[in-house]
C-alpha positions in Angstrom: 89.3 90.4 160.3 85.8 91.0 161.6 84.7 89.2 164.7 81.8 87.4 163.0 84.2 85.7 160.6 85.7 84.0 163.7 82.4 83.3 165.4 80.7 81.4 162.5 82.0 78.0 163.4 80.8 74.6 164.5 82.1 72.0 166.9 83.6 70.0 164.1 86.3 72.6 163.7 87.8 71.3 167.0 89.2 68.3 165.1 92.2 69.8 163.4 91.4 72.6 161.0 94.1 75.3 160.8 96.3 73.2 163.1 99.6 72.1 161.6 99.1 68.7 159.9 102.9 68.7 159.1 104.7 68.7 162.4 108.0 69.6 160.8 110.6 67.4 159.2 113.7 65.8 160.8 116.5 68.2 161.7 120.0 67.8 162.8 120.3 67.2 166.5 120.8 70.3 168.6 124.3 70.9 170.0 124.7 70.1 173.7 127.3 72.8 174.1 126.6 75.1 177.1 125.0 78.5 176.3 126.6 81.6 177.6 124.6 83.1 180.4 123.4 86.7 180.6 123.0 87.6 184.2 119.5 88.7 185.3 119.2 91.9 187.4 119.9 91.6 191.1 120.8 87.9 190.8 117.2 87.1 189.8 115.7 84.6 187.3 114.7 85.8 183.8 111.8 83.4 183.8 110.1 85.5 186.6 110.0 88.5 184.3 106.8 88.4 182.4 105.2 91.3 180.5 102.6 92.0 177.7 103.6 93.2 174.3 101.9 95.9 172.3 100.9 93.2 169.8 98.9 91.4 172.5 101.3 88.6 173.4 102.7 87.7 176.7 106.5 87.6 176.9 108.8 85.8 179.4 112.5 86.5 179.9 115.1 89.1 179.1 113.3 91.8 177.1 116.6 92.7 175.5 117.5 89.0 174.6 119.5 88.7 171.4 117.1 86.0 170.3 113.4 86.7 170.4 111.1 83.7 169.9 107.4 84.1 169.3 104.9 81.3 169.2 101.5 81.6 167.6 99.4 78.9 169.2 95.8 77.8 169.2 94.3 76.6 172.5 92.2 74.0 170.7 95.1 72.7 168.5 96.4 69.2 169.6 99.8 69.8 168.0 100.2 73.0 170.1 99.3 71.0 173.2 101.8 68.3 172.2 104.5 71.0 171.7 104.0 72.4 175.2 104.0 69.1 176.9 107.2 68.1 175.0 109.1 71.3 174.8 108.1 74.1 177.2 110.2 73.0 180.1 113.3 72.6 178.0 112.7 75.9 176.2 112.4 77.7 179.5 115.1 75.9 181.5 117.7 75.7 178.7 117.1 78.9 176.9 114.9 81.5 178.6 116.8 81.2 181.9 120.1 82.0 180.1 118.8 85.4 179.1 119.8 84.7 175.5 116.2 83.9 174.5 112.9 85.7 175.2 109.7 83.7 174.7 106.5 85.4 173.6 103.2 83.5 173.2 100.5 85.1 170.9 97.1 83.5 170.8 95.8 82.4 167.4 92.1 82.0 167.6 90.3 79.7 165.2 86.8 79.5 166.6 84.6 80.6 169.5 85.9 77.7 171.6 89.5 79.0 171.1 88.5 82.5 172.0 86.8 81.3 175.2 89.9 79.3 176.3 92.2 82.2 175.4 90.1 84.7 177.4 90.4 82.4 180.5 94.2 82.0 180.0 94.7 85.8 179.6 92.3 86.8 182.4 94.8 87.0 185.3 97.3 89.0 183.3 101.1 88.5 183.5 101.0 86.8 186.9 99.1 83.7 185.7 99.1 83.7 181.9 101.8 81.1 181.3 100.6 78.8 184.1 97.0 78.9 182.9 98.0 78.3 179.3 100.2 75.4 180.4 97.2 73.9 182.4 94.7 74.3 179.5 97.1 72.5 177.2 97.8 69.8 179.7 94.0 69.1 180.1 93.0 70.0 176.5 91.5 66.6 175.8 89.3 66.8 178.9 87.7 70.2 178.2 87.4 69.7 174.5 85.7 66.4 175.2 83.1 68.2 177.3 82.4 70.6 174.4 82.2 67.9 171.8 79.3 66.1 173.6 77.1 69.2 173.7 73.7 68.0 172.3 73.1 69.1 168.7 70.1 71.3 169.7 72.1 73.1 172.3 75.0 73.4 169.9 72.7 75.1 167.4 71.4 77.4 170.0 74.9 78.3 171.1 75.9 79.4 167.6 73.0 81.8 167.5 73.8 83.6 170.7 75.4 87.0 171.0 79.2 86.8 171.4 79.3 87.6 175.2 76.6 85.0 176.0 78.2 82.5 173.7 81.6 82.7 175.4 80.1 82.4 178.8 78.0 79.4 177.8 81.0 77.6 176.2 83.0 78.3 179.4 80.2 76.7 181.4 80.1 73.6 179.2 83.9 73.3 179.4 83.9 73.8 183.2 86.3 76.8 182.9 85.0 78.9 185.8 85.5 76.1 188.3 88.8 75.0 186.7 90.2 78.5 186.8 88.9 79.2 190.4 90.9 76.2 191.6 94.0 77.9 190.1 93.5 81.2 191.8 91.2 83.0 189.3 87.9 84.0 191.0 84.7 83.1 189.1 83.6 86.8 189.1 86.9 87.7 187.5 86.6 85.1 184.8 83.0 86.1 184.1 84.2 89.7 183.6 86.9 88.5 181.2 84.5 86.5 179.1 82.4 89.6 178.6 85.3 91.9 177.7 84.7 93.0 174.1 88.1 94.7 174.0 89.9 91.5 174.8 88.0 89.6 172.1 88.8 92.3 169.6 92.5 92.1 170.5 92.5 88.3 170.0 90.9 88.6 166.6 93.3 91.3 165.6 96.3 89.2 166.7 95.0 86.4 164.5 94.5 88.7 161.5 98.0 90.3 162.0 99.6 86.8 162.2 98.2 86.0 158.7 98.9 89.4 157.1 102.4 89.9 158.6 103.8 86.3 158.6 101.4 84.3 156.5 101.6 81.5 159.1 100.6 78.1 157.7 99.0 76.8 160.9 99.7 76.3 164.6 102.0 76.1 166.3 104.1 78.5 164.2 107.3 80.1 165.4 109.0 83.4 164.6 112.7 83.9 165.4 113.9 87.5 165.3 111.1 88.6 163.1 111.2 85.7 160.5 108.9 82.8 160.2 110.7 79.5 160.9 109.6 77.0 158.3 109.1 73.3 159.0 109.6 73.6 162.8 106.4 72.7 164.5 108.1 70.4 167.0 111.0 70.8 169.4 113.4 68.5 167.5 113.1 70.8 164.5 113.0 74.1 166.4 115.8 73.7 168.9 118.6 73.6 166.4 117.3 76.8 164.8 117.2 78.4 168.2 120.8 77.4 168.9 121.9 78.6 165.5 120.3 82.0 166.2 122.2 82.2 169.5 125.4 81.1 167.8 125.8 78.1 170.1 
């Protein structure tokens, strides 16, 4: 997918387009049986092991876990934000820490605003990706609200800017440089990341691959051991499928 196909967007797309309207049907309650632990090296914690995959995602946990969970998430999707508020702690504490499940997050970019937020989340690499992503989701309504009140004339001018200038301008409107600096990402570093053509290309390629490889219906979408999990856009629906994959 070419970059310009992503960049031709308006502020209205922030409402819900390409974000799952169906949050998943009811599912049987997950078992509460304890999950067998796989010991981390040197008595460590699997959640402290974070890497980046060749596909462009960031992965937390045992790289050889028998169950590999991938989330495709959009930074501007309210259902994705809801999932992370509702489920991320349980996913990490109950599953990733056991060594039985690895958790990979792949950005699914829907528009220039999504690209901008994703560039900020990814800017610090493995040491800060999950923390910044969690923070952006937690404060999603705040920064999207700042974007939505951009005056129409400035919005029109924004859409006519070259990509690098566009992302930097969106970040300024959203308050990302100051927000990220308060969380340990220097403003000079975030400016560099917002101007990184290679990083933008990687994001767009990830989105294209998600569609061509998995035909994902929207965000959030989940892959367990290489297969798309249908009707599981919330924790109540996803957790039983995770336990089934583990055999618990």
